C-alpha positions in Angstrom: 116.0 35.9 37.9 113.7 38.2 37.7 110.4 37.5 38.4 107.4 39.2 36.8 103.8 39.5 38.1 100.5 40.7 36.5 99.2 43.3 38.0 96.0 44.9 37.9 94.6 47.8 39.3 91.4 47.4 40.9 91.2 50.6 42.3 92.6 49.6 45.5 89.6 47.4 46.0 89.2 43.7 46.3 89.5 41.6 43.6 85.9 40.4 42.0 84.9 36.6 43.1 86.1 33.8 40.7 83.2 32.8 38.4 81.1 29.9 39.6 81.4 26.6 38.2 78.3 25.0 36.5 78.2 21.3 36.6 75.7 19.6 34.8 73.5 16.9 37.0 75.0 13.4 36.6 72.4 10.7 35.7 72.9 7.0 36.6 74.0 4.8 33.9 72.1 1.9 33.1 72.7 -1.4 31.3 70.6 -1.2 28.2 71.4 -4.5 27.4 68.9 -6.1 29.8 71.6 -6.4 32.7 70.9 -6.2 36.5 71.1 -2.5 36.5 68.2 -2.2 34.0 65.5 0.1 35.6 61.9 -1.8 35.2 59.8 1.4 35.4 61.7 3.1 32.5 59.3 4.4 30.0 59.9 4.3 26.3 59.6 7.6 24.3 56.2 8.1 22.6 55.8 7.5 18.9 55.4 10.0 16.5 51.8 10.6 14.9 50.5 12.7 12.1 49.3 14.9 14.7 52.7 15.5 16.6 54.5 13.5 18.9 52.6 11.9 21.5 49.7 14.1 21.0 46.3 12.6 20.3 43.6 14.7 18.8 40.1 13.8 17.9 39.5 11.9 14.6 39.6 14.3 11.7 37.2 13.4 8.8 36.7 16.8 7.1 40.1 17.6 5.7 43.3 16.6 3.8 47.1 16.4 4.1 49.1 19.0 2.0 52.9 18.5 1.4 55.0 21.8 1.5 57.7 20.8 -1.0 60.4 18.1 -0.9 61.3 17.4 2.7 59.1 19.9 4.2 56.3 19.5 6.7 53.2 18.2 5.8 50.2 20.4 6.8 46.6 18.8 8.0 44.0 21.7 6.5 40.6 21.3 7.6 37.7 21.6 5.3 34.4 23.0 6.1 31.6 20.3 5.4 29.1 21.2 2.4 26.2 22.8 3.7 22.9 20.9 2.6 19.5 22.4 2.2 16.5 21.0 4.4 15.4 19.6 1.1 18.6 17.8 0.5 18.5 16.4 4.2 14.7 15.5 4.0 14.7 13.1 1.2 17.7 13.2 -1.2 20.1 11.2 0.6 20.0 8.5 -2.0 20.4 10.9 -4.9 23.6 12.9 -3.9 25.2 11.4 -7.5 22.6 13.5 -9.3 23.1 17.5 -9.6 21.3 19.7 -7.5 18.4 20.5 -9.8 17.8 16.8 -10.4 17.8 16.2 -6.7 15.2 18.8 -6.0 13.0 17.4 -8.9 13.1 14.0 -7.2 12.4 15.3 -3.8 9.5 17.4 -5.1 8.0 14.2 -7.0 8.7 12.0 -4.1 6.7 14.6 -1.7 3.8 14.8 -4.2 3.6 11.0 -4.1 3.4 10.8 -0.4 0.7 13.5 -0.3 -1.4 11.8 -2.6 -0.9 8.3 -1.0 -1.7 10.1 2.4 -5.1 11.6 1.0 -6.1 8.2 -0.7 -5.4 6.5 2.7 -7.3 8.9 4.5 -10.4 8.6 2.0 -10.2 4.9 1.9 -10.2 4.8 5.6 -13.3 7.0 5.6 -15.3 5.3 3.0 -18.6 3.9 3.4 -20.0 1.2 1.2 -23.0 2.7 -0.3 -26.4 1.0 0.4 -28.1 -0.7 -2.5 -31.8 -1.4 -2.1 -34.2 -3.2 -4.4 -37.4 -1.4 -5.0 -39.3 -3.7 -7.4 -39.9 -4.0 -11.2 -39.5 -1.0 -13.6 -42.1 -1.8 -16.4 -43.5 -5.1 -17.4 -41.5 -8.4 -17.2 -41.3 -10.6 -20.7 -41.1 -14.0 -21.4 -39.9 -16.0 -24.4 -38.5 -19.5 -25.4 -35.1 -20.0 -26.9 -35.2 -23.8 -27.7 -35.9 -25.6 -24.5 -34.8 -22.6 -22.4 -37.3 -20.6 -20.9 -36.3 -16.9 -20.3 -37.7 -14.2 -18.1 -36.6 -10.5 -18.4 -37.1 -8.1 -15.5 -36.1 -4.5 -15.2 -35.1 -3.8 -11.8 -35.4 -0.5 -9.9 -32.3 -0.3 -7.8 -31.3 3.0 -5.5 -28.0 3.7 -4.3 -27.5 5.9 -1.1 -24.0 7.1 -1.2 -23.1 8.6 2.2 -19.8 9.7 1.1 -18.4 13.3 0.6 -17.2 12.0 -2.9 -19.0 10.9 -5.9 -18.0 7.1 -7.0 -18.2 5.4 -10.0 -19.3 1.9 -10.6 -17.2 0.6 -13.1 -20.0 -2.2 -13.5 -22.5 -3.7 -11.4 -22.9 -7.3 -11.8 -25.5 -9.5 -10.2 -26.0 -13.2 -10.2 -29.6 -15.0 -9.6 -30.0 -18.1 -7.7 -33.2 -20.2 -7.0 -33.9 -20.8 -3.3 -32.6 -24.0 -2.2 -30.5 -24.3 -5.3 -27.4 -22.0 -4.9 -25.0 -24.4 -6.4 -25.6 -22.9 -9.9 -26.7 -19.5 -10.9 -30.0 -19.2 -13.3 -29.1 -15.8 -14.6 -28.3 -12.0 -13.4 -27.5 -9.1 -15.3 -24.5 -6.4 -15.5 -24.6 -2.7 -16.1 -21.3 -0.5 -16.8 -20.3 2.7 -16.2 -22.6 3.9 -13.3 -22.1 7.2 -11.8 -23.3 8.0 -8.4 -23.6 11.2 -6.8 -22.1 12.4 -3.5 -24.3 12.3 -0.5 -27.4 11.4 -2.6 -29.6 8.6 -3.5 -29.2 7.7 -7.3 -32.0 5.5 -9.1 -30.7 2.8 -11.4 -32.8 0.6 -13.7 -31.1 -2.7 -13.8 -31.5 -5.5 -16.6 -32.2 -8.7 -15.1 -32.8 -12.1 -16.7 -33.6 -15.9 -15.7 -32.9 -18.4 -17.9 -33.7 -22.0 -17.2 -33.0 -25.0 -19.6 -35.6 -27.8 -19.3 -32.9 -30.4 -20.6 -30.6 -29.7 -18.0 -30.6 -32.2 -15.2 -29.4 -29.1 -12.5 -32.3 -26.9 -13.6 -35.3 -29.1 -14.2 -36.4 -29.1 -11.0 -36.0 -25.3 -10.7 -38.1 -25.2 -13.9 -41.0 -27.2 -12.8 -41.3 -25.3 -9.7 -41.5 -22.1 -11.6 -44.2 -23.5 -13.7 -46.4 -24.2 -10.6 -45.6 -20.8 -9.2 -46.4 -19.1 -12.2 -49.9 -20.9 -12.7 -49.0 -22.7 -15.6 -49.9 -26.1 -14.4 -53.4 -24.9 -13.1 -52.7 -23.9 -9.4 -53.0 -20.0 -8.5 -50.1 -17.9 -9.4 -47.9 -17.0 -6.6 -44.9 -15.2 -7.9 -41.1 -16.6 -7.7 -38.8 -15.7 -5.1 -35.0 -15.1 -6.5 -31.9 -15.0 -4.3 -29.4 -12.5 -6.0 -25.6 -11.3 -5.2 -25.1 -7.8 -6.3 -21.2 -7.1 -6.7 -20.6 -3.5 -7.4 -17.1 -2.5 -8.6 -16.1 0.8 -7.3 -13.4 3.2 -8.5 -12.4 5.8 -6.0 -9.4 7.5 -6.9 -8.0 4.6 -8.5 -8.7 2.1 -6.0 -11.2 -0.7 -6.9 -13.7 -1.8 -4.3 -16.0 -4.9 -5.0 -18.6 -5.5 -2.0 -20.9 -8.3 -2.4 -24.4 -7.4 -1.3 -26.9 -10.4 -1.0 -30.4 -10.3 -1.0 -33.9 -11.7 -2.5 -36.6 -10.4 -4.5 -40.0 -11.3 -5.1 -40.9 -11.3 -8.9 -44.4 -11.5 -10.5 -45.1 -14.4 -12.5 -48.9 -14.5 -14.0 -49.9 -15.1 -17.3 -52.3 -11.8 -16.8 -49.1 -9.7 -16.5 -46.6 -11.6 -18.8 -47.5 -12.2 -22.3 -46.8 -15.6 -24.1 -46.3 -17.3 -20.4 -48.5 -20.0 -21.5 -45.7 -21.5 -23.7 -44.0 -22.2 -20.7 -46.1 -25.4 -20.1 -44.9 -26.8 -23.4 -41.7 -27.7 -21.6 -43.2 -29.8 -18.9 -42.9 -33.0 -21.3 -39.0 -32.6 -21.0 -38.9 -32.7 -17.3 -38.7 -36.5 -16.0 -41.4 -37.8 -13.9 -39.0 -38.8 -10.9 -37.9 -35.1 -10.8 -41.4 -33.9 -10.5 -42.2 -36.6 -7.6 -39.2 -35.3 -5.6 -40.0 -31.6 -5.8 -40.4 -30.0 -2.1 -43.8 -28.3 -3.2 -47.1 -30.0 -4.3 -47.2 -28.2 -7.3 -47.6 -31.4 -9.3 -51.0 -32.5 -7.7 
């Protein structure tokens, strides 16, 4: 039986070495059912996220997801935030639902209001109350009887010194008169409307002032009898009368109203030689009870 051998001519040299056999590394098998061979320190694979498998990135807030067809990948596309102007950032955060032109109008109006408020606040902080002074009477006083009420009319000369850098407007100047020792009830006063006061100047005002005393009013009978004595109606020498008064000017400064109260007193002449018809005041003496006359703090009844 003939034997055949494969013969290759290698040129007379040694045959090439046989190829190396590659053997994959073997790994131990573990019982995945929780047996004794289970390795405690085995780590579970990381869960897949929308940013990749096991990869954590910073939170994304300015973007959106895009699906590339059915079954295709999902891409996250970053979007640049809307650039806002300085005016938008300053005061229009609450008006983002408005269009841009409306936001600008709102912001401009808001800034104007803030500026006006600051100016008003500064002026109010620097404001000084004008000084009001009584300088006596202007012209001659007058007297008349209205039933049982004695009325004295005076024109007071008042000066107002305004040290402020802005002129002021007195919406009104209201005065209330009180007899010394009887401040529980006003016996007169006066009011003057719309008085303009120049800035950093002294303004003169002629203020009408009235005193009215009713002989039948128990609260004013003692006052009237005292006035009779000091005006010389009861035979004593006329000394004039002293009136306490409160002046309340209402100032209007750029829409802000200020009403300070200024209290003082004034000596008013009360003499029949200066006031016509003053002698008629004595006709009211019979209406004043005798016990009122006796309890007066002065001795005018003697």
